[in-house]
C-alpha positions in Angstrom: -1.5 16.2 29.5 1.9 14.7 28.8 -0.3 11.6 28.0 -2.3 13.4 25.6 0.6 14.9 23.8 2.3 11.7 23.3 -0.9 9.9 22.1 -1.3 13.1 19.7 2.2 12.9 18.4 2.1 9.3 17.7 -1.2 9.2 16.3 -0.6 12.4 14.2 2.6 10.9 12.8 1.0 7.7 11.8 -1.7 9.3 10.2 0.5 11.5 8.1 2.3 8.4 7.0 -0.9 6.8 5.8 -2.4 9.7 4.1 0.7 11.9 2.8 3.8 9.3 3.2 5.4 11.7 5.4 4.6 13.3 8.6 4.0 17.2 8.8 6.4 18.0 11.7 6.3 17.6 15.4 3.9 20.4 16.2 1.4 19.7 13.2 1.5 16.2 14.1 0.4 16.6 17.5 -2.5 19.1 16.6 -3.5 16.8 13.8 -3.4 13.8 16.3 -5.2 15.5 19.0 -7.9 16.8 16.4 -8.3 13.4 15.1 -8.6 11.9 18.6 -11.6 13.9 19.1 -12.7 13.3 15.7 -12.4 9.5 15.8 -14.1 9.2 19.3 -17.1 11.0 18.0 -17.2 9.4 14.5 -16.8 5.8 16.2 -19.4 6.6 18.7 -21.9 7.8 15.8 -21.1 4.4 14.1 -22.0 2.4 17.3 -18.2 1.3 17.4 -16.5 1.2 20.8 -13.1 0.5 21.5 -11.4 -0.2 24.6 -9.9 2.5 26.7 -6.3 2.5 27.6 -3.2 3.2 25.7 -3.7 0.9 22.8 -7.5 2.0 22.4 -7.0 5.8 22.6 -4.2 5.4 19.9 -6.2 3.3 17.8 -9.1 5.7 18.2 -6.7 8.9 17.3 -5.1 7.4 14.4 -8.7 6.3 12.8 -9.9 10.0 13.7 -6.8 11.8 12.4 -6.7 9.4 9.0 -10.3 10.3 8.7 -9.8 14.2 9.3 -6.9 14.1 6.8 -8.9 12.2 4.1 -11.9 14.7 4.6 -9.6 17.8 4.4 -7.9 16.5 1.2 -11.4 16.0 -0.4 -12.4 19.4 0.5 -9.1 20.8 -0.7 -9.4 18.8 -4.0 -13.0 20.1 -4.3 -12.0 23.6 -3.6 -9.4 23.5 -6.5 
C-alpha cells in the first residue's frame, strides 16, 4: 500500500509540474497519480504499448496516465466554459 502511495505521489507531482507548472498539494497529487496509474495502464494497453513492470515502469505508466488525465480534464473544463 505504501508503494502505491509513493508512486502516486511522485507521478502526481511530476504530472502537475508538466501540465500546470506546479503541483496540487500532497493529497491531490496522490489522487491524480493513482488515478493516472490506472488510466495510463488502460491507455497504454489499448494502444498496444507494454511497459516493463517494476518501480521505473510503474512510475512511467503513472506519469503518462496522470498527464493524459489532466490534459483531458483541462480540455473538458475549457469546453464547458
